[in-house]
KEFI-950387 format. One record per atom (N, C-alpha, C): x, y, z. Coordinates in steps of 0.1 Angstrom, whole numbers, plus 5000, padded with zeros to 4 digits. Example, Ala and Ser with C-alpha at 12.3 -4.5 7.8 and 13.67 -1.06 7.14 Angstrom:
<rokes>
513249435078;512349555078;513249675078;512849785071;513749895071;512950005079;
</rokes>
This chain:
<rokes>
444035485192;444935565196;443535755194;443735835206;443235945209;443836005196;442736095193;443036205183;443036295187;444336415188;444936475191;444236615187;443836705197;443236855197;444136965189;443837075185;444537185182;443737305182;444637395184;443537565183;443337605166;444237555160;444337595143;445237515137;444537435128;445337375116;446137465105;446937485104;447537545091;448137485078;447737505064;448237445057;448637515048;449837535043;450837655036;451737675043;453137655042;454037745048;454637855038;453837935033;454238045024;454038175035;453838285026;453838395036;452738395044;451638385039;450438385048;450338305057;450938165056;450438035067;451938085078;452638125074;453838155083;453238305091;452738415085;452638515095;451238475104;450238365099;449638345110;450138305122;450538165118;451538075128;452038155138;452838265128;453738345143;453138415151;452138525149;451238535154;450638495163;449738375161;449038295168;449938205179;451438195172;452038095180;452738195196;452838335191;453238435199;452238465214;450738395209;449338465217;449638335220;449938175220;449938105230;449237985227;449037965213;448037885207;448337775202;448237615204;448237485200;448337495185;449537505176;449337475158;450137365161;448937285147;449237235137;449737265125;450837305122;451537355108;451937235099;451337265086;452237125077;452437225064;453137155057;453537235042;453737075034;453537095023;454136975012;455436965005;455937075010;457637075003;458537045014;459336955009;460536925018;461336985025;461537145018;462037225025;461537365019;461737465034;461637635027;461837665012;461337745008;461837814996;463237844994;463437784983;464737794985;465637884978;464937934963;465238024958;463938084952;464038214944;462638274936;461738294947;460538284941;458938364945;459138484951;458038494954;457938634961;459038694969;459338844962;460438904968;460339064970;459039124969;458839244977;458339284988;459139364996;458139375013;457939535007;456639595010;456439725006;456739835023;456539925020;456640045032;456039955041;454539935043;453639945049;453939815060;454339735049;454839565057;455839565064;457039675061;458039695065;457939755081;456839855083;456639825088;455539765103;455339695096;454239545104;455239455109;456039435097;457739355106;458239435114;458639595119;459039595127;458339585141;457239635137;456439625145;456339475154;456739365151;456639255152;458139205157;459039305156;460639255163;461139155150;460839205139;461639105131;462039145114;461839335116;462839415108;463839365103;464939385116;466239365117;466639235111;466239155114;466538985109;466538995091;465539065088;465239065074;466039175065;466439285073;467739395067;468839275070;469039195076;470539135079;470639055067;470039055058;469938925049;470639085035;470939215038;471939275030;470539305020;469139305022;468439345005;468139424998;468039444988;468239564978;467139644979;467339754983;466139874978;465939974971;464439974968;464340074957;463540174958;463940274957;463840414962;463440474951;463440464933;463140494925;462740444913;461440444902;461540354897;462140414884;462440354871;463140414858;462340384848;461340464842;460940444826;461640464817;461340364807;462040344792;461340314783;461340384772;460540384762;461440384747;460640324740;461140284724;461640404715;463040424708;463240544706;463640434689;464440554685;464840484667;466140394669;466640394682;468240334685;468040184695;466440224698;465940084706;465340144718;465640184729;464940234740;465640384745;464840474751;465640534760;465040574771;465840604785;464540644795;464040794793;462640774793;462240904795;461640914812;462240904818;462140954835;462040864845;462240884859;462040824870;461240904881;460840854885;459840894898;460440804911;459740854922;459740794939;458840634937;459740614945;459040414946;458040484956;458140574969;457040564979;456840744978;456440804967;456140944968;456041024981;456541144978;456541204994;455441285002;454041244989;452941294998;452541155009;452841055010;453040945016;453540925026;452940965042;453741005051;454540815056;455340795050;456440635051;457440675061;457340595069;458940595078;459840525069;459940385059;460640315049;459940405035;460840505028;460140545015;460540435000;460740325004;461440224993;461040084996;460840024988;460639884986;461639804983;461939684996;463039575000;462639474993;464039404989;463739294974;464639224984;463839084985;464838974992;464238844990;464538744986;464038594981;463138574990;462138524990;460738475000;461938385005;462438265005;463038205010;464038215022;464538375021;465238425032;464338495043;462938505037;462038585050;461238485055;460938385048;460538215051;461038195063;462638185062;463838165076;463138225089;463138365081;463138395097;461538425106;460538385097;459338355102;459638215112;459938115105;460437965107;461138005122;462038035122;462838035133;462538085143;461238195143;460038295152;458838175158;458638085149;457438015155;458137905162;459537825157;460137755165;460337765177;461137915181;461237975193;459937935204;458837975197;457437945204;456737835202;457637695198;457137575200;456337495188;456637585179;455837525165;456537455155;456537375149;457337315140;456237305129;457237315116;456537285105;456637145099;455537075102;455436925097;455936905082;456936865079;457136865061;457136685057;457336665045;456036685032;454936625036;454336705045;452736665045;451836745036;450736705033;449636775027;448336705036;447136795035;445836795040;445136705027;444336615031;443836485025;442336495024;441736575036;440236535037;439936645051;438636705052;438836795065;437036785065;436136815082;434636835074;434736895087;433437015087;433437055102;431936985105;432436815111;430836775117;430636825129;431036895141;431036925148;430736825162;431136715157;430936645167;431836625182;432736735181;433236795192;432936945196;432036985203;431737105199;432937215201;433837215209;435037265213;435737295201;436237145194;437037135181;436337085175;435437135161;434537085155;434737055144;436237085138;436837045124;437636945120;437136815119;438136695119;438636705104;440436715105;441336695092;442036595095;442136575085;443236435078;444536495070;445736435074;446836505071;447836345066;448436355052;448936275056;450636315049;451936205050;452636255047;452836185029;453336315019;453336315005;453336175000;454436065000;454435904998;453535845006;452335895017;451335825020;451935725027;453235715033;454135635045;452835645059;452835785062;452135795076;450835875073;449735905081;448335965078;448035975095;447636095098;446936175110;445636155108;445036195118;443436235116;443636325130;443036455127;442636555145;442036635144;441936705154;440536795151;441036955158;439936995152;440837165154;439537235153;439837385162;438937455164;438837515146;439337595146;440037625131;440837545121;440237545108;441637495096;441737665089;443237645083;442937795072;444237715064;443737755049;444437745039;445037845034;446537825034;447837925025;448237835018;447837755009;448037655001;448737714989;448137844981;448737854972;447337874960;447537904952;446737894941;446237794938;446537664939;446137554939;445537494950;444337544956;443937494967;443337384970;443637254976;443037184978;441537204988;441637295002;440637305011;439837394998;439837474993;438837564981;438437504973;439037404965;438137304956;437637224965;437737154977;436937084984;435237184991;435837294996;434637364994;433437414984;434337414971;433237434960;433637584959;434237624962;434637774962;435337844948;434537924938;435137934926;436038004926;436638064919;437638144915;436838254902;436938414903;436238484897;437638554890;437338564877;438638594871;438038754865;438638894872;438538984868;438339034855;439538974849;440039024831;440138874824;439438884812;439638814804;440838784797;441638874794;443238864790;443538784799;444638714794;445738654807;446738654798;448038674805;449438654802;450138564810;451138534800;452438444802;453438514804;454438494817;455238534824;456838444825;457638474820;458638454825;459638504832;460038504846;460838564856;462138444857;462938534858;464538514859;465138614871;465638514877;466438574889;468538504887;469138614884;470538574878;471238704883;473038664879;473738774882;473938784869;474038914863;474338944846;475839044843;475939034830;476739134826;476539274819;476139364825;475139474816;475939614810;475339614801;475939804801;474539914803;473639794803;472339924808;472239974818;472240084819;472840184833;471540174842;470440174845;469840144854;469039974862;470539904857;470139764863;470039764872;470639844884;470239854898;469139914905;468339984895;466940044895;465939954895;464639954900;464039884899;463139974880;463039884867;462439994856;461239924850;460639974847;459739934834;460439974822;460239844814;461139864798;459939854788;459639934779;458739884770;459739944753;459839804749;460339864734;459839814721;460039804711;459439724701;459339644701;460239564708;459939434711;459639324721;458839424732;458539394741;458239464754;458039394766;458439504779;458639374789;459539464797;460439404804;460339474822;460039424830;460339454845;462139434848;462439494851;464039484861;463739524877;463839404882;463939444897;465639404904;466039464912;467439484917;467139374927;468039264932;467939204937;468939174948;468939114962;470539104971;471339014962;472539044969;474038934967;474338964948;474139064945;474039174930;473139084919;472139024928;471438944916;470439064911;469538994896;468739104895;467839024886;466239074888;465338964883;464439004871;464238974864;463639014851;462138924849;461039044847;460038984845;460039004829;459338924820;459338914810;458038874803;457638934794;456038924794;456338834775;456238714776;456438624765;455538584757;453938624767;452438544757;451738614761;450838654753;449338684760;448338654748;447238614758;446138554753;445338644741;445938774735;445338824723;446238784714;447638714717;448438634705;447338554695;448138574683;447338474670;447038334677;448638304682;449238134682;448938154699;447938194707;447638194724;447738024726;448738034734;448637854741;449037894757;448037864770;448537914780;449137834786;449237704780;450537624786;451637584777;451737694771;453137654759;454137704773;455537634770;456537674777;457537754767;458637824779;459437884772;460937824782;461537784770;463237764775;463937924781;464737854792;465937984796;466238034779;466638014770;467638074762;466438134754;465438094752;464338174748;464038324756;463638304767;463438424774;464338484775;466138484776;467138554778;466938654760;466938564750;467038624737;465938704737;464738654738;463938764744;464138934750;464538914760;465139014769;466039054761;467139014753;468639124749;467639174737;466339164729;465439194720;465539364725;464339304737;463839464746;465139524752;466339524752;467139564759;467839684745;467839584737;468639694726;468239834726;469539934728;471239914718;471339844732;471639784746;472339754751;472139614751;473739514759;473739424758;473839354773;473039234772;473439134783;473639024783;474538984797;474438814791;474138754807;474238654807;474238604826;475338524825;476338564841;476938494847;476438304853;474638364858;474438224863;473138274867;472638164866;471138174867;470638104882;470238174889;469538104901;468038054901;467438074895;465838064893;465438124881;464738024878;463638064867;462537994862;461338094860;459938014857;459238074846;458238004842;457338044832;456338024843;454938144840;453038064845;453138184834;451238094836;450638234834;449838324845;449138434839;448738544855;447638574848;446238534857;445238594855;444738664868;444038774868;443338804880;442238754884;442538694890;441238584899;441038634915;440038594918;439638644932;438538564935;438738444948;438038364955;436338404956;435438374954;433938394959;433838404975;434838354982;434338384997;436038295001;435938395011;436838345022;437038235034;435238245036;435138155042;433638115042;433337985047;431537955044;431137925059;432237875070;431237865081;432237945092;433238015092;433938095101;434937995106;434837875104;435937775112;436637715102;436537705084;437737665075;437637845071;438937875071;439238005060;440537985055;440638025044;441738085036;442238215031;443438215025;444338385026;445038335014;445838435012;446538455007;446738414987;447538364983;447038324966;445838214966;445638184977;444338054977;442938174974;443538274978;441838384974;442038514965;443638484959;443838594948;445038604940;444938604931;446038594920;446038714909;447438774906;447438894898;448538894895;449038994887;450438994881;451739054890;452338994890;453539044897;454039204898;453639284887;454139444885;453839494895;453139504907;452739584916;453539524930;453839414927;454639394940;453639364952;452639304950;451939294958;451639104964;452139034962;451538894963;451638884983;452638874984;453238874996;452938965013;452839115004;452139195013;450939195018;449939145005;448539145008;448339015019;449438895014;449538795024;449538805036;450438895040;450538955051;449338975063;448639115055;447839165056;446639075063;446438965050;445238875054;445338815065;446838765070;446838665078;446838725096;447738865096;447338915106;446139005108;445439045097;443139035100;442838975109;443238815101;442438685106;443338685120;444338655126;445238625136;444538665147;444138835151;443738885160;442438855163;441938825155;440038815157;439538705159;440438585157;440638475158;441138455176;442238535181;442638515190;441138585203;440838735194;440238755205;438538685208;438138625199;437138595200;437538435213;438538385210;439038255220;439238335233;439638465233;439838535242;438738575251;437738525244;436638585251;436338755251;437238805241;436638965238;436639015228;435738915222;435138975207;434138855206;432338885204;431738765196;432338685189;431638625183;432638505173;431838555159;431138675156;430638765145;431738865143;432438855150;433838965144;434338875134;434238755129;434938645124;434538705109;433438715112;432738775099;433238875086;433738975098;434639105089;435539105086;436338905086;437938895081;437238855061;436938845061;436138795045;435738995041;434639035049;434239155042;435739275042;436439295049;437239355051;438639335040;439239185038;440439135031;439639165017;438539075014;438039065004;438039184996;437839304999;437539434995;438939464993;439939445002;441239484997;441739434984;441539264986;442039204971;440939264956;439839314959;439039314947;439939464943;440239564951;440739674949;442539694942;442839534947;444039554941;444039494930;442639394927;442839364916;442439454905;441639544904;441439674897;442339704894;443139774903;444839854901;445339814891;445739614896;446939574888;446039554877;444939574869;444039564856;444739664853;444739794858;444839954848;446239954854;446939934860;448739934858;448839864850;448439694844;448839584833;448639694823;447139764822;446939794807;448139934804;448340024816;449040114816;450540074808;451039904819;452139904816;452439864796;451539814794;451339754780;450939824770;450939974773;450240064767;451340124763;451940234774;452740314770;453440374779;454440454781;455540504796;455040654794;455140644806;454840844804;456540924798;455741064793;456841124793;457341184801;458841254798;459441324808;459041414817;458141504808;456941594809;456041574822;455641414819;454141364828;454841304842;456341284838;457041254858;457341364860;457441484857;457441594861;456541624876;455541624860;454341634870;453741554882;454041424884;453641374891;454741414902;456041434900;456741424912;456541584920;456141694910;456041854916;454541854917;453741804912;452041834913;451742034915;452642074905;452542194905;451442224896;450642124886;449442184879;448342034880;447942044896;447141944894;445741944888;445242044880;444042044875;444741994863;445841984855;445841954845;446941804842;446441734852;447041614856;446241494844;446841434841;446441354831;445741174840;445241104830;444441014837;446140894843;446640884841;448040844841;448740824852;448541024849;449441054866;448641014877;447041014878;446240994888;445840914893;446540744879;446440614881;447940654894;448740684887;450040604890;450040644903;449440814911;449540864923;448840744935;447340734925;446540604937;447140494939;447740424925;448440294930;449440334939;450440394939;451740424949;451040424962;450040504965;449240474976;448840384982;448040304972;447840174979;448640084975;449640054964;450539954965;451839964976;451940104983;452640114997;452240025004;450639975005;450539965020;449540055024;449840185025;448740295031;447940325027;447040285016;445940275012;445040235017;445240115022;444339965029;443240075033;441940075032;441140155036;439640055040;439640005049;438139925054;437340015058;436239955054;434440005053;434639985068;433240145071;433040065082;431839975088;432239945102;431939795103;431939775122;431739635129;431739615138;433039685148;434239695140;434839725146;435839875141;435439875127;435640055126;434340135127;434540215132;433740315139;433140385128;431840425124;430840495113;429340545121;429040625110;427740715112;426640575117;426940485114;426140375111;426640275124;426940275130;427940165135;426540165153;426540105152;425540045167;425440135179;426940175183;427540265191;427040395188;426540495195;426140595192;426440705205;427040855203;427440915217;428141045207;427641155219;428041285204;429541325206;430241205212;431541225216;432241175203;431441075195;432441015187;432641155177;434541125172;434641225162;434441155146;434141235139;434241165120;435141235117;435741195108;436741235095;436541345088;437341455091;437041595091;436041695098;435641615111;434841655118;435541635131;436541725135;437241705146;438441645150;438741555136;439941465137;440541445119;441441415117;441441405103;442041255102;441841165113;441941005110;440640955107;440840865095;439740775088;439840635100;438840615104;438240475107;438940385098;439240255105;439340175092;440740215080;441240325086;442940335083;444040315089;445240325084;446540325093;446340445101;447040415119;447540515124;448340635118;448140695118;449040825108;450340835121;451540815116;452740835122;453340965125;453540965143;454141065147;455441055155;456341125160;457041125164;457041205176;457541165186;457441215202;458841155209;458541235220;459741235232;459141145243;459441015247;459440955257;459841005270;459041035276;459341115291;460341055298;460440925305;461240855312;462340885306;462940875294;464640855294;464940945280;464041025271;464141195265;464341095257;463840985252;464440895238;463540945227;463641045215;462541065206;462440925197;461040925197;460540755191;459340785185;459040635176;457740665166;456740635175;455940705178;454440675188;454140555181;453740505168;453140425159;453340295162;454940305170;455640145169;455740135187;455440185191;455440205211;455240055214;454140025211;453039905213;453039835202;453739705211;454239605197;452839515190;452839435180;451939375175;451439235184;450939235195;451039195208;449539115207;448439175202;446939085201;446439205213;446539275215;445739395223;445439485214;444139585216;444039695213;445139815219;445039945213;446040015217;445340185219;445340185234;444340365235;444940475235;445540555221;446040665229;445440815234;446040825245;445440925246;445941095247;445641135240;446141265232;445741385239;447041415248;446541435262;446341645262;446541695247;446641835250;447441895258;447042025265;447842115272;447442065284;448142005293;447941955304;447142075314;447342205314;446142265321;444842285314;444342245304;443242245299;443042115301;443242005300;443141865300;443141805314;443841835326;443941785332;442241715344;441541825344;440541755348;439541655341;439441645326;439141555319;440241415321;441241415323;442041315325;441441255334;441141315348;441341255362;439741175360;438841255355;437641245352;437441085344;438241035329;438240935322;438740815328;440040835339;440440775346;439640715359;438640815363;438040745373;436940625365;436340685357;435240585348;435440505349;437040445339;437940335329;438240255344;437940345358;438640185368;437740165374;435940175368;435240095370;434939975366;434439855375;434839745374;434239685364;433339745355;432439685345;432739795330;433939855330;434239945321;435039855308;435039875298;436039815287;437139815293;437839885298;439339875302;439339795319;438739765324;438639725335;438039555338;437039555329;436639405330;437239305325;438339315318;439339205314;440339255323;440439245333;441439265339;442139185347;443539145347;444139005351;443138955364;443038845364;442438785375;443438685383;445038705379;445738615389;446538775395;446138805409;446938945410;447938955420;448138825421;449538775430;450638775419;450538755403;451538785396;452338935395;453938885400;454639015400;454539095382;453639225382;453639235368;454739375369;455439425376;456239545375;456739555365;457539505357;458339505345;457339485331;455939475337;455539455322;454639645317;455439625302;455439745297;453739785293;453539675285;452239685279;450639655283;451239555286;449639505294;449539495312;449639585321;450339575336;448539515337;447539555334;446239575336;445439415332;445339425319;444739325311;445639345296;445139215294;445739165279;444839215268;443839285271;442739355261;443239475254;443839565264;443839695252;445339725263;446139815254;447539865262;447440075259;447840125268;447540305272;449140375267;449240455258;449740575256;449140685261;450040765267;449540925267;450340985264;450241095257;451241205242;450241355249;451341435260;451341565263;451641675251;450341765250;451241885241;452141985255;453141945257;454041995265;455941935262;456442015267;458142005270;458041875278;459241795277;459441695281;459541715294;460541765297;461041845312;459841915320;458541965314;457541985325;456741895326;456841755321;455741675322;456441595336;455441545347;456041515358;454741375357;455041275353;453941135354;453041135368;453941125377;453041085390;452241195396;452341345390;451841445393;450341485385;451041475371;449841495364;448941345357;449341265358;448541115356;447841035367;446341035369;446240945378;447140815378;446740705391;447440565390;447540485381;445840485372;445940375358;446840435347;446940505348;447440575335;448840615339;449740645353;450840655352;451540545353;450540425358;451240275355;451740225344;451940325332;452140295318;453340385317;453940405324;455040515323;455540515314;456240395308;457340395297;456340435285;455340415284;454440495272;453840655277;454440735281;453940835283;454940945278;454541025268;455341125256;455441275258;455941325253;455841475252;456041465237;454741555235;454641585219;455441735215;456641735212;457441865210;458641795201;458041725190;459241735180;458341785165;458941865161;459041925148;458641825138;457541855129;457241775114;457041845108;457741815095;457741945084;456141905075;455541825081;454041785075;453241885081;453241935092;452842005101;453742125108;454142215097;455242315103;455342415110;453542455112;453442535120;452842495138;452642375135;451842295146;452842315164;452242325175;453342355179;453342195190;451942125184;451741985189;451741885177;452941835174;452841785156;451941665158;451741565163;451241475169;450041455168;449541565178;447941585175;447341695165;448741745158;448141805145;448341725131;448941615129;448641555124;447741425123;446841425136;445841315134;444541415137;444841535135;443841645129;443041655146;443641665160;442841675171;443241805177;442541875185;442741995191;444241965199;445142085197;446442065203;446242115219;445342175219;444542225234;443942075242;442742045236;442141975243;442241825242;442741795229;443141605227;442341555221;442141445225;441041305224;441841175222;441041115224;441540995223;441240895211;442140805210;441940715198;442140585200;441440495195;441240385198;441940335182;442740245190;443340165173;443139995176;443139945167;442739775165;444339695169;444039595173;445439515173;446539525159;445539525149;446539505132;447339675134;446539775141;447039905134;445939975128;444739935127;443940035121;443240095129;443040215129;441740295136;440440235134;440340255153;438640195154;437740265152;438240395165;437540485168;438140615176;437740765175;438040875177;437140915184;437040955197;436341005210;437141135212;436241235219;437041375225;436941355239;437641375242;438641415259;437641525260;436541505270;436041555278;435641495293;435941665302;435241605316;433841535319;433841495329;432841415333;432841265328;431641175326;432041025322;431640975304;431341145300;431341115286;432140995279;433541055277;434441005271;434340825270;434340815285;434540645287;433240615285;432140665284;430740625279;430540585267;431240695256;431540645242;432240495240;433140515245;434240405244;433440225249;432540285264;431940195264;431040115258;429940215250;429340165241;430240095226;430840185227;432040135210;432439935217;432939965226;433639805230;431739705230;431139755240;430039645240;429639605230;429639685216;429239595204;430039485199;431939515200;432939385200;432639315208;432339335219;432539235230;431439155231;430039225229;429139165235;428739145246;429439245255;429539265269;428339415274;427439445286;426939545290;427939595296;428739705290;429839735295;429539885304;430139905315;429740035322;428340045328;427639905328;426739915335;427039905351;426139885361;426539855375;426739685371;426339585366;426739475367;426639415351;428039405346;428039385333;427839225332;427239185319;427239045315;428638985314;428938885324;430438785322;429938665313;
</rokes>
């Protein structure tokens, strides 16, 4: 029987596997997706969606379906400390403080199974079924077929059926017990020799504890608890029941539901708690570990819990998994579409491993602070108002740093092929550096900005106007029309050159009617938004923009919405990006929403030349020359 070929084989249908499958299925790839469980997660497991992840889900058109389950939302965290009567509240602070420019300044709590079902519905709509309950039994990158170099063997968990397939890529989203990782011989390196055993319990409770609907960290003489509100009137309790510092430490020791409930009752005194029902309960050891490698050959990849494990305190597991998957998805897509050299795949490990290491460092500090003590009310006020920043202690500084990181907005990729920097192979005097012509930082998320869409006067979020469709995003921050008219015309002329970064990937089939195509009428490589520093009524698209930009008429905006973060700015979007409100600039954003490069908008060929140089490095093509290498 002929062996079937796939673009990607994905093992595991948790958050990382489903996110990768969703992206690649939407972009037209043939996927074999297996999971060793007979059904999706029924209860429990991960439950926290951080603000940045909510942005991502909105950009994918999935946020409304998730919010339709009426999840709990955490806007504030309450801190409780021991006193003579048991415990008392020492303060609260914002889950996502105001110094973070977030559209959704809260954490969304919903059990993983409901989130999984939203993704499964989407991949099924795009022709992919999760094959259950099947598991991987072997694989090898033997190169016998140069197009599909990886052979993968899979079987039904009861061994009644088996298959052998070939694939371009194999991805392990199997979780901490990864068969693929073990077969590759990749070791997990543990950051901290101290590990803990946690009990986690989802249920409906009766209690007089006043903050049961809040996220709480509770410190008492009897131990520590984290309280997480959940959907359907449930609450999750994380209870630390053992530590490797205990005299009788045994990582395999188990605890009954009743033992964990009794422990919780002791911690919550003088308040009482009882359970109407328990939906899910588990006891598991936690260590802060990271895989030494995420891939060995850029054909077999791993992500999510297969690569990093940490405590549940910061609520990062599912969120980190989402970003692992999106990072890899667009890079595979660009390699397979001819938009990038295969070398771009090496940036998956370098970018995402750095983030995991940063997460584990935060998690270690977070865990120590959680175990050590809770801040006083005075410290909480300091964190909220920041009136005396010079006097902030280490706890408050750690809180601020961790809030930005745990919200998702602190993710920062280092300069590399796709994140322009001073050492990038593409150099041109028009590239702008952080604090030298722009406040944007390459490798960081695009600053959110609110603008008015010209064609219909809708006030919209600029960063959401191009969906996660696998394309780069080019934001022409067009400044004042009277000053930028000539530079925009020159830019349009030069990107219309058939060998430019914009034109070289033009759709080959010109007979297709793309009149209603909003985002990619010209090519699938990049989409365009233009933002003028002008009132909407003063913007006349066909008069002010050359046809190549006017074609994106649904992506032309007026920067005329006031923003409290830049109260004196006439053009808030320009100002928030640190660009000249008069002269503007051009911002290139990667398909996953992170800034790739920022360039001055000037008359002549310079703006296009700089971007041709940048994209030449990524694509491996000599862009902007008389004859580009195809």
